[in-house]
N, C-alpha and C positions, 0 to 999 in steps of 0.2 A: 835280807838278801845282800850279797856283796856289792860294793860300790862299782858301777860300770866304769870302764876305761874312758879315757878322753875321747870325745866325739871325733870320728874319723870316717865320714861317709866316702864311698867310692867315687872316683871321677867318672862321669857319664857325659856322653854327647846326646842331648835330649832332642831327638828328632821325631817325637810323637806329636799328638794333637795339643800338647801343652801339659806342663810348663815347658818353655824353651829355656835354653841357657841364658843366664843373666850376664849382661855386659860387664866387663871388669870395672868400668867407671861407675856403674851402678853399685857394685859391691863395695867400691871405695867410698861412695857416698853413704852407704849404710853403716860404715865404721865411724862416722862422725859422732861427736858427743851428743847425748840427749839434752834437750831443753824442755821446759814445761809446755804443755799443749796450749796455754794461753800467754806464754812468754811473748813479748813484742817481737823478738827475733823470729819466733816460729810463726807468728801471724803474718810477718812479711814473706816468709817461705810459702805459706798458704796462698797469699796473693799472687806470688810468682808462679806457683804451680797452676792455679786457676787460669791465669793469663795465657800460659803456654798451652794448657789444655784446650782453651777456646781456639787458639791459633791453629793447633793441630787438627781440630775438628771442623775448621772453617765455619765458626759460628760466633755470633755476638750474644748468645743466650746468657743472661746474667746467672740463671740457675744452672750452673755447670760446675761439678765438683766430683771428687772421688768418694764413693760410699766406703765406709770402713769395714769391708768384708769382701768376699770373693765375687766373681762374676754373676753367679746365680743370685746373690743378694741384690745385684743391680737389676736383674730381671724382676725380682719380687718387688723392689722399690718402685719401679715403673708401673707395674700392673696394679699394686694395691693402692697407689695414689690416683691413678687414672680411672679405676673401676670402682663403682659402688655396687652393692648387691642389686641384681636385676638389670644392670647396664648391658646393652648388646655389644658383643665383641666378636670379631672374626680372627681366628688364628690360622695362619697359612702353614700347613704341615707338610713337609717334604723330607723329613728326617727326624732324628732323635730329639733335637733341641726345639724343633717346632712342636713336637709332642709335649715337651716339658712346658712350653709356654701355655699350651692348652690345659695342662694339669694345674699350673699355678693360677690361671684365670678362673678355672672352676672353683678352686678353693677360695678365691676372692669373691665368689658369688656372681660371676658374670653369666649372662644369658649367652652361652657360647655357641658359635657356629664354626665348625672346622671345614676349611677348604683344603683338600688334599691332592697331592700329586705323588706318583711313585718315587721311591727313594732314588736320588741321583738326578732327578729332573728339576726344572724350575717352573715358576708360574709366569704366564704372560699377562699383559695388561687387560686383555679382553676377559680372561677368566676372573680376574679380580673385579673388573667393572661389573660383571654379571652378579657377583655376590654382594657387592656394595648396593646395587640397584634393588636387590631383593631384600636385604637385611637392614640397610641403613644403620650401620653400627656406630657406636660412639668411638670405638677404637678398632683399628686393624693392626695386627702384629705380624711381623715377618722376620725371618732370619736372613741376614745379608750373606754370610759365609757359613754354610751348614757344615759344621765340624764332622758330623758323622758320615757324610757322603762326599765331601770335597766339592760341592756344587756352589757356584757363584751366582747369586740371584741379582738380576738387574733391578735397581731401585731408583735410578735417576729421575724417572717421571712419575713415580708412585705417589709422592707427596701431593703433587698437583692434582692427580686423579682423586685421591682421598678427600681433598679439600672441596672438590666439586660436590661431595655428598656430606659435607660438614663432619667428616670423620677424622679423628686424630691418627697419625701414622706413628707406630712404635716399631723401632728396628733393633734387633739383636745384632750388635757389631763385635761380639766377643772375639771371633777369630779374624775379623776384618780390619779393625783399627790398627794402624801402623804398618799395614801390609799392602792394602789396595785403596784406591781413591774413596774418600768419604767426605762429603760436603753437606753438612747439616742444613745450612740456611738456603743455599742454592737449590737443594733437592727438597726443601720444605718438609723436613723430618721434624716431627713434634716431640719425640722422646727417643732416647737411645741409651743403651747400656753396653759396657765392654768389660775388660779385665786388665790386670797389670802384667800377667805372666806369659803373654803370647807375643804379639807384635811389638809391645813396649819393652820387652827384654828385662823385665823386673820379676821379682818373686811373686807368687800368688798372695793376695791379701787385700787388694783394693779393686773397686769396680767403678770406673768413671761413668757418670751419667750426665745427661743434659736434657733440659725441658724448654721448649719454645714458649714464647708469651701465650700462645693459644692453649698449650697444655697447662701452663700455670693458671690461666683463667678458669679452665675446667676444674682444676683442683680446688681453687678458691670458692667455686660455686657448689662444692659438695654439700649434701644435706646431712651426711653422716661422717663421723670421724674415721680417719684411716685406721684399718684394723690393726696395723702394726705401729706401736709407739716408736720403736727404734728406726723404722724406715719412713716415717712420716716427714715428707720434705717441707711441710709448713713449719716444722720444728727444726729440722736439719739446716734449712736455709739460713736460719739466724745464727748458726755457728759459722757458716761460710760467707755470710754477707758482712757489711760494715758493723753490725751490732756485736758480733762475736760472743753471743750468749753461750754459756756452757751447755752442751748437750751430752757429750761423752768424751772420754779421753782418747783423742785421736792416736792412731798408730804412727808415732812420730817418725820412726826409722823408715817405715814404708812410704811416708810422704817424701822423705829425702830421696828414696829410690825412684819414685815416680817423677819427681822434679828432674832428676838426672836423666831418666829415660826420655822425658820430653825434650830436654836440652839436646840430647843426641839426635833425636828425630829432626828437630828444627835446624840444627847445625848442618845436617846432611842435606836438608831440603826435602819437602814432602814429595815432589815429583821425582826427584832422584831416588828416594827411598822406594817409591812404587815401581820405578823402572828396574831397580836392583832386584826386587822380588820377582818381577816378571822374567828378567834375564836368567836368573838361576833356576826358575821353574822350567823355562824352555830347555835349558841344558839337561836338567834331570829328566824331563819328559822324553826328550830324544833318546836318552840312554835307556830308560825303562822300556820304551818301545823296541829298542835294539835287543833287549833281553826277552822280548815276547810278551811283555805285560801290557794290560789295557786298563784304561781309567774307568771308574764307576760312574763318574759324572758325565753328562752329555757334552759332546764336543762343542767348544765355544763358551762353555760355562764351567770350566775347570779352574779351581782356585790356584793361584801361584804359590800360596803359602801352605796349603794343605793338600797334598797329592794322595788321593785315595785310589789305589790300584787293586785290581782283582787278583786273588791268589791263584796261581796256575793249578790246574787239575792234578791231583796226586801229591801236591806239596803240603806238608804238615805246617800249618800256620804257627802253632806254638813253638815247634822245634826250631823254626827259622828265627823267630824273635828271641828265643832263649840263646841261640848261638850268637846272634848279633850282640846281645848283652854280655854274654860270658867271654866271648873271644875278642870283641872289639870295643866293648863299653858303649855300644850304641843302643839307644831305646827308640823303637818305632811303635806306633799304636796298632792294636788289633781293631776289628770291627765292632760296632755297637748295634743293638736292635736287629733289624732285618739283615744287616750286613755282618753280624757276628760270625767269625770263622770264614768270611768270604773276601775280606779286603784287608790290606795293610794301609795304614795312614801315615804318610811320611811328611813331617812338618819341616818347612824351611822358613821359620818365622823370626823377624827381627834380627838379632845378632847372628842367628844361625843361617841366615840366607847369605852364604858366602861360597865362592867356587871351591875352596879347599874342603868344606863340609860336603858339598855335592860329590866331589871325587872320592872322598872317604867312604860315604855310604854306598856308592856304586861298587867300589872295589870289594867291600865287605859283602854286599848282597850277591855279587857274582859267586863268591866262594860258598856262601850259604846255599844258593840254588844248586850249585854243582854237587854239594854234599847231599842234596835231596834227589840226585839223579837227573836233574834237568840238564838237557844238552844245550849248551850255549857256546857261542864263539867267544873264547876267553879274551878279555880286553875290549870287546865290542862296545860295551856300555860306556866305559871311560873315553874311548875314541869318539863316540857319538857326542858326548858332552863337550869334549874339547873342540869338535868342529863348530859347535854353537859359540863357544867362547872365542874361537879364532875368527869367526865370521864378522 
């Protein structure tokens, strides 16, 4: 076959459910020279990355580190370490990624109970208390920010409730971390996993995880080996703790990226970052409502970083997304599972949560809807957003 030409991917504005655009400073960090994965200089970089990760997660958990793989590897890491075959587990399912938790838990041999809500809704504490009372599980798992529906699950009081029943709380924070408040210790979260390519504004390839002392104690009391060698945290921990025993060749450039992404987050300030995401969401929401669009998630539980809106009747889902990509270089996400063909998912995560990005997608979306024959007041969306920014 002929030799391909020099790599030249198109420029895109990534406003789907992830990945999001990488911050320029992160790209700069990734251009730094490689060192060995056990080089003293890299070990110091690992220390710095872990320290900033703990700070960003509001935790003192010693076992806090990035798994060398994408966010779904973080999910698997948490589940296969906490669950032994036959252990009781409750998976809270209200969307596609709750379903995936249930699937991974089943493969790990959990005696699984699924607690379900319609897509776009959230669970209240009374529902969860009822299932904890009946099942008395070892682990309860829940998605903080359900990427498939745009629903924002309250979890501030969930850890305390779980601990009343001696249950470990596992939280999927894949689309939450870096965008909305997340306080592991104060909220008594026992285990969490996330990803590098959304709120952290890095490329995909790492999955931050953290385990509380209670979770670590449960892992140490296992009667059977963790089914995965690669994701066994009793082995991984010794690469990330003071021992620095060889486990695998870490993705050095991706650690550089995560380190810079965390620096950006802490420079900005966590509260300022959360406020920024909320302000840009409010501007986008006001504009989408002006276009006649409605959200799929319940009012009061809509994620600022992932705006899932219902596609108007008669509008061709794929045609609009293709036009956005071809004419404007903008990617937005289509629906998954129950919402396939029914919603668009517009991400404003990390670096992409900016007023200029909001105004860009609105101007482009107006044109795409008009091309589909939707009658709209031209300029109404941008005007609605600007009223929020000017208020």
